[in-house]
C-alpha positions in Angstrom: -5.5 8.7 20.2 -7.8 9.7 17.3 -7.4 8.0 13.9 -9.2 8.4 10.6 -9.1 5.8 8.0 -9.6 7.2 4.5 -10.9 4.4 2.3 -12.2 1.7 4.5 -11.7 -1.2 2.1 -10.2 -4.5 3.1 -6.9 -3.2 4.6 -8.3 0.1 5.8 -11.2 -1.5 7.6 -9.0 -4.2 9.1 -6.6 -1.7 10.5 -9.4 0.5 11.8 -11.2 -2.4 13.4 -8.0 -3.6 15.2 -7.3 0.0 16.5 -10.8 0.4 17.6 -10.6 -2.9 19.5 -7.5 -1.5 21.2 -9.5 1.5 22.5 -8.5 4.1 19.9 -11.0 6.7 18.7 -11.4 5.5 15.1 -13.5 6.9 12.3 -13.9 5.2 8.9 -14.4 7.2 5.7 -16.3 5.1 3.1 -19.2 5.4 0.7 -22.0 3.4 -1.0 -22.9 -0.1 0.2 -19.8 -0.3 2.2 -20.7 2.8 4.2 -24.3 1.6 4.7 -23.0 -1.7 6.1 -20.4 -0.1 8.3 -23.1 2.2 9.8 -25.6 -0.6 10.3 -23.3 -3.4 11.7 -19.8 -2.1 12.0 -16.8 -4.1 10.8 -16.9 -7.9 10.9 -13.5 -9.5 10.6 -13.3 -13.2 9.7 -9.8 -14.5 10.5 -8.0 -17.7 11.4 -6.8 -15.9 14.4 -10.4 -15.4 15.7 -13.5 -13.6 14.3 -14.6 -10.3 15.8 -16.9 -7.4 15.2 -16.6 -3.8 16.2 -18.6 -0.6 15.5 -16.4 2.4 14.9 -17.8 5.7 13.6 -18.4 5.6 9.9 -19.1 8.5 7.6 -18.5 9.9 4.1 -17.9 13.4 5.4 -14.4 14.2 6.8 -15.7 17.5 8.3 -17.8 15.4 10.6 -14.7 13.8 12.0 -12.4 16.9 12.3 -8.7 16.9 13.3 -7.1 13.6 14.2 -3.7 12.4 15.3 -3.2 9.9 12.5 -4.7 9.4 9.1 -4.4 5.9 7.5 -4.8 6.0 3.8 -6.5 2.9 2.5 -6.8 4.2 -1.0 -4.9 3.1 -4.1 -1.9 5.2 -5.0 -3.5 6.6 -8.1 -6.1 8.3 -6.0 -3.6 10.3 -3.8 -3.4 13.4 -6.0 -7.1 14.0 -5.7 -7.8 13.0 -2.1 -7.1 16.5 -0.7 -10.8 17.3 0.1 -11.0 14.1 2.0 -7.8 14.5 4.0 -7.4 18.2 4.7 -10.3 18.5 7.2 -8.6 15.8 9.3 -5.3 17.6 9.7 -3.9 19.6 12.5 -0.3 20.8 12.8 1.2 17.4 13.8 -1.2 14.9 12.1 0.6 12.0 10.5 -0.3 10.3 7.2 0.3 6.5 7.1 -0.2 5.2 3.6 -0.9 1.5 3.4 0.2 1.3 -0.3 2.2 -1.1 -2.5 5.2 0.0 -4.4 7.4 3.1 -4.3 5.8 5.9 -2.1 5.7 9.5 -3.1 7.9 10.5 -0.2 10.7 8.0 -1.0 13.5 10.6 -1.2 12.2 12.8 1.7 14.8 12.7 4.5 17.1 10.4 2.6 20.6 11.8 2.9 22.7 11.5 -0.2 22.8 12.8 -3.8 19.1 12.2 -4.4 17.7 13.8 -1.2 14.5 15.5 -2.0 14.3 14.1 -5.6 10.7 13.8 -6.9 9.6 10.6 -8.6 7.4 11.8 -11.4 5.5 8.4 -11.8 4.1 8.6 -8.2 4.2 12.4 -7.7 3.5 13.9 -11.1 4.4 17.6 -11.1 4.4 17.5 -7.3 0.6 17.0 -7.2 0.7 14.3 -4.5 3.2 16.2 -2.3 1.0 19.3 -2.3 -2.0 17.2 -1.0 0.1 14.9 1.3 3.1 16.8 2.5 6.1 14.4 2.9 6.8 15.9 6.3 3.6 14.2 7.6 4.4 10.8 6.2 5.2 7.7 8.2 6.3 4.9 6.0 4.2 1.7 6.1 4.7 -1.7 4.5 1.8 -4.1 4.7 2.4 -7.9 5.1 -1.3 -8.7 5.7 -3.5 -10.4 3.1 -7.2 -9.3 3.4 -10.3 -9.2 1.1 -13.8 -7.7 1.4 -16.1 -10.7 1.4 -19.0 -8.3 1.4 -19.7 -4.7 2.4 -18.4 -4.3 5.9 -17.0 -7.9 6.1 -13.2 -8.3 5.9 -11.7 -11.7 5.5 -8.2 -11.8 7.0 -6.3 -14.6 5.3 -2.8 -14.3 6.7 -0.1 -11.9 8.1 -0.5 -9.3 10.8 2.7 -7.3 10.3 2.6 -3.6 9.4 6.2 -2.3 9.4 6.4 1.4 9.9 9.2 4.0 10.1 10.2 7.6 9.7 11.6 8.5 6.3 14.7 9.9 7.9 15.2 6.8 10.1 14.6 8.6 13.4 13.0 7.0 16.4 10.0 9.3 16.9 7.3 9.6 19.4 4.6 9.6 16.7 5.8 6.3 15.3 5.9 4.7 18.8 2.4 5.9 19.6 1.0 4.4 16.5 3.0 1.2 16.9 1.8 0.8 20.5 -1.8 1.2 19.5 -1.5 -1.3 16.6 0.2 -3.9 18.8 -2.6 -3.4 21.4 -5.0 -4.2 18.7 -3.4 -7.6 18.0 -1.1 -6.6 15.1 2.6 -6.7 14.6 4.0 -3.2 14.0 7.7 -2.9 14.3 9.3 0.6 14.1 12.1 0.1 11.5 15.2 2.3 11.4 15.3 1.9 7.6 11.8 1.4 6.3 13.0 1.5 2.7 14.5 -2.0 3.3 11.0 -3.3 3.9 9.7 -1.4 0.9 12.2 -3.2 -1.4 11.7 -6.6 0.2 8.0 -6.4 -0.5 8.4 -4.8 -3.8 10.6 -7.6 -5.0 7.4 -9.6 -5.2 5.0 -6.9 -6.3 7.3 -5.7 -9.2 7.1 -9.0 -10.9 4.1 -11.1 -9.7 1.5 -8.3 -10.0 2.0 -7.3 -13.6 2.6 -10.9 -14.7 -0.5 -12.1 -13.0 -2.5 -9.4 -14.7 -1.0 -10.3 -18.1 -1.5 -14.1 -17.7 -4.3 -14.6 -15.1 -2.0 -16.8 -13.1 -2.0 -17.2 -9.3 1.2 -16.9 -7.2 1.8 -20.6 -7.1 1.0 -20.9 -10.8 3.7 -18.4 -11.7 6.3 -20.0 -9.3 5.7 -23.5 -10.7 6.1 -22.5 -14.3 9.9 -22.7 -15.0 10.0 -20.0 -17.6 7.9 -17.6 -15.6 9.9 -18.4 -12.5 13.1 -17.5 -14.3 11.4 -14.2 -15.5 10.4 -13.3 -12.0 13.9 -14.0 -10.7 15.4 -11.8 -13.3 13.0 -8.9 -12.4 14.0 -9.4 -8.7 17.7 -9.2 -9.5 17.3 -6.1 -11.5 15.2 -4.5 -8.7 17.9 -5.3 -6.2 20.5 -3.7 -8.4 18.5 -0.5 -8.5 18.0 -0.6 -4.7 21.7 -1.0 -4.2 22.5 1.9 -6.4 20.2 4.0 -4.3 22.0 2.9 -1.1 19.6 0.2 0.1 20.5 -3.4 0.5 17.5 -5.6 1.3 18.6 -8.7 3.2 16.7 -11.4 1.5 17.7 -14.1 -1.0 15.7 -14.4 -4.3 15.1 -18.1 -3.9 13.7 -17.5 -0.4 11.3 -14.8 -1.8 10.1 -17.2 -4.6 9.6 -20.1 -2.1 7.6 -17.8 0.2 5.4 -16.8 -2.7 4.9 -20.4 -3.8 3.8 -21.4 -0.3 1.1 -18.8 -0.5 -0.7 -21.1 -3.0 -3.2 -20.3 -5.6 -3.7 -16.7 -4.4 -4.5 -13.9 -6.8 -2.5 -10.8 -6.6 -4.3 -7.5 -5.8 -3.7 -6.4 -9.4 -5.3 -9.5 -10.9 -8.2 -9.0 -8.5 -8.5 -5.4 -9.6 -8.4 -6.4 -13.3 -11.2 -9.0 -12.8 -13.3 -6.4 -11.0 -12.8 -3.8 -13.7 -10.8 -1.5 -11.5 -7.8 0.6 -12.6 -4.5 -1.2 -12.2 -1.9 0.1 -9.7 1.2 -0.7 -11.7 2.7 2.8 -11.7 3.9 2.6 -8.2 4.8 -1.0 -8.3 6.7 -1.2 -11.6 6.8 2.1 -13.7 8.3 4.0 -10.7 11.1 1.3 -10.5 11.9 1.8 -14.2 12.1 5.6 -13.5 14.5 4.9 -10.7 16.5 2.7 -13.1 16.8 5.7 -15.3 17.9 7.8 -12.4 20.8 5.5 -11.4 21.8 4.4 -15.0 20.7 0.8 -14.6 19.8 -1.2 -17.7 16.9 -3.3 -16.2 15.9 -4.9 -19.5 13.4 -7.3 -18.1 11.7 -4.7 -15.9 11.4 -2.4 -19.0 9.9 -5.2 -21.1 7.2 -6.2 -18.6 6.5 -2.5 -17.9 5.8 -1.9 -21.6 3.4 -4.8 -21.6 1.7 -3.7 -18.5 1.4 -0.2 -19.9 -0.2 -1.5 -23.1 -2.7 -3.6 -21.0 -3.6 -0.5 -19.0 -4.2 1.5 -22.1 -6.3 -1.3 -23.7 -8.6 -1.6 -20.7 -11.7 0.7 -20.4 -10.8 3.5 -18.0 -12.1 2.9 -14.5 -14.1 5.4 -12.4 -12.0 8.5 -11.9 -11.1 9.5 -8.4 -13.2 12.6 -8.2 -12.0 15.4 -5.8 -13.9 15.2 -2.6 -15.3 11.7 -3.2 -13.9 8.5 -1.8 -12.6 6.4 -4.7 -13.7 2.8 -5.0 -12.0 0.5 -2.5 
């Protein structure tokens, strides 16, 4: 099985290292200091489950890799529309695209039977730009429950979690999902194939939709937000509104808000990915995690007042920040 990881940051390099350890033919697409480190020493994973080091092929040229069976996207969602030159040389007729992203994916309504089948969410697929680059028929849904960080170029610190839930957008049990799942499991990861991957999307999104923007606005950690009574109530309200939207779209995540809050508090003084991006001067990824949910509220006629208020604040924060480095076509964006 041949796999290309486009954007070998913390999650991408971790997945690539585990797949390589399982015997898959893995290539990592990276650039700059990270690429130099990957070429010199491979990927070093520091984990409470055991450290290891592997040396998969690393390059900044997708043509050097050629067609693969699976493409793992380790890029931020705002980079998808311009990643065509990186992805297209990797594709053959049946190549899948597995996006390890937070929030609502561009393919959300692909294969979903009902009144919204095929609907395009403009926030995450403006004018169809992402679908033209990453055709939804190639997509395998993926929800990441692993926490990783880049300690240094080529060095991934795995903090907790090994679960990567995957599933077909139409809910079918496909050979391509099974193949990828088997390889992930062989590499030491959990990779269940779900018959409704959207349930997992909403379960994780319940946290992202609230904790990520609030952390960026306040600088607070997960535990800090959960232990503040007013913010805890605000987070719970955003979670309730998100569940209402999910239900109107025909999805009923089976998780209690109190349980979700307790799990976040147990994580401790961990900074969300959005707060980490803010502190590093990177663009914020709030469109897929929050603005898209507000767009879905409009679609189903939900009021969602708390989500709309926090989204307005997050939008103002994003406009105030100096723009980050643009994702230039044919160039791997910052990881």
